[in-house]
GUTOR-212672 format. One record per residue: x, y, z of N, C-alpha, C, O in turn. Coordinates in steps of 0.02 Angstrom, whole numbers, plus 50000, padded with zeros to 5 digits. Atoms other than C-alpha are relative to their C-alpha. Example, Ala and Ser with C-alpha at 12.3 -4.5 7.8 and 13.67 -1.06 7.14 Angstrom:
<nodes>
500454994150000506154977550390500455006050000500975005950033
499584994149997506844994750357499615005550037499865011050045
</nodes>
This chain:
<nodes>
499704994049973562384842760925500744998550014500914993250040
499285000849988564264845160935500215004750056499925010050067
499754996149945565254851561081500755001249993501094997749954
499294998549999566954859061112500195001550073499765003150114
499774998149934568014861861265499885007550009499995011449963
500094992949986567584878361347500675003549995501195000550007
499374996250005568874892061321500414999850064501035000550062
499645000049936569314890961506500224993050020500564992250071
499835007049983569524871861504500674998149969500794999349910
499365002450023571254864661491500054992750020500014991150079
499985007249986571414845761477500704997349985501034999449938
499355003150008572964835161496499954992750020499684991150072
499995007249986573194816361488500594998550046501145001050035
499485002149953574184808661631499914992550011499524990550054
500085007350000574374789861603499274998349985499025000049931
500705002050011572604782761622499515005550016498925004949999
500454994749979571874798761691500035006049952500545007349920
500034993750036571314814461603499835005350051499335004850087
500114994649952571464830161707499735006049962500025008249912
500314994250031570334844661661500005005650051499725005050105
499974994149957570684861661738499535005349973499545006949913
500404994250017569404875461737500405006050023500425007650082
499574994449983570544890561730499615005850030499905010150063
500414994649972569094901961777499904999150075499875004050112
500155001349930568784893461944500584996950038500614997150099
499455003549969570384883861976499824992850019500234989350049
500225006849984569384867761994500304995049951500364996349892
499765005650040570104851261932499484994549998499114993550047
500415006050006569144836361869500454994649972500794995749922
499625005650025569974819561847499524994749975499084992550012
500415005450028569174806761732500464994549975501024995949951
499595005750021569814789461692499574995549955498974996449948
500345005150040569374775061577499545002849948499745006949907
500504998150050567794777561477499895007650001499765010549948
500104992849996567624795461540500525003849960500365008749926
499464996850038569304800261467499874999249925499985003949887
500145001250072568824792461301499405004149977499415006849922
500584995950018567134801261302500225007349988500005010449940
499754993250009568024817961326500345000849932500205005549895
499634999750063569174814261179499525000149940499615004049893
500485000450055567714809761066499595006449995499495009149940
500444994150000566624824461117500385006249977500135009949934
499644994050019567964837861101500314999549930500525004549902
499785000850069568514830460934499445001849951499555001949891
500564998050043566804835660869499554994449978499144995449933
500445005650018565974818660860499285001650018499135004050073
500714999849984564094818960848499854994450049500244989750055
500195004949949563194808960982500024992849973500324988450004
500035006850029562874793860868500694997249985500824991349998
499325002350016564674792860810500394998550063500784993750065
499655001249937565324794260987499754993650033500154989750058
500275006249973564154780461046500264994049962500464989049992
499735005550041564694769360901500734998550018500924992750022
499305001049981566524772160947500054996650068500474992150077
499995003149934566174767661128499814992649996500104988450030
500215007050008565284751761074500564995849970500644990049988
499445003650031566784746860967500574998850049500924993850045
499415000249956568034750161107499874997050069500344994750102
500165002249932567124745061266499514994350000499144993349952
500475005449992566144730261328499385002850035499295002250095
500594996649973564504739661349499454999649947499594999249887
500565000150047562764739161271499825007249980500035012050012
500164993450028562044753561169499645004550050499815010350057
500384995949952560814759461302500455002850054500385008650074
499534997749948562194760561432500475005249972500595010350005
499554995150031563384769461314499655006749989499945011950002
500384993850011562044782161268499875003650065499975009750070
500164996949936561524785261447500635002950033500625008450059
499374997749969563324786661509500275006249964500495010949996
499764994250039563814798561368499575006150014499835011650023
500454994349987562274809461395500125002950069500135009050078
499884997649931562594810361583500675003650005500725008750039
499334997049999564444814261555499985007049969500245011849998
500044993550034564074828261432499595004950042499795010750049
500414995649959562704835461544500405002550061500355008450079
499604998149942563884835461694500545005249980500635010250015
499474995450022565294843961597499715006749978500025011949989
500324993750018564094856961527499805003950062499885009950066
500204996849937563434860461702500615003150036500555008250069
499384997449970565234862961761500325005649959500805008749980
499734994950044565554874861616500624997849962500995002049936
499405002550034566894863561539499884998449927500354997849888
500185001250069565954860061377499515005449977499095007650016
500464995250030565074872261262499784997349932500134993249903
500225002050066564064869861104500485002749949500675008649952
499564997850054565174870560952499585003649949499035001349932
500424996350047564574883260830500395002749945500115006049901
</nodes>
């Protein structure tokens, strides 16, 4: 399944942090490190497997951790309305 940034989500990189604004609610979310990279991979249209492979190449993490962290990150952003299924 592929995802995209919600139409109301506006993301901006600020040094090591990625700031995501939900223009509908005015809420900000700041993610750093692996979270910022996960956002980049997900909104670029990477399928889950490709995103996990990229994280394994770039980070010192095992596959199970990368999968669990990515799944939790995507679920959280979907619950916040910041990610939608790409269609």
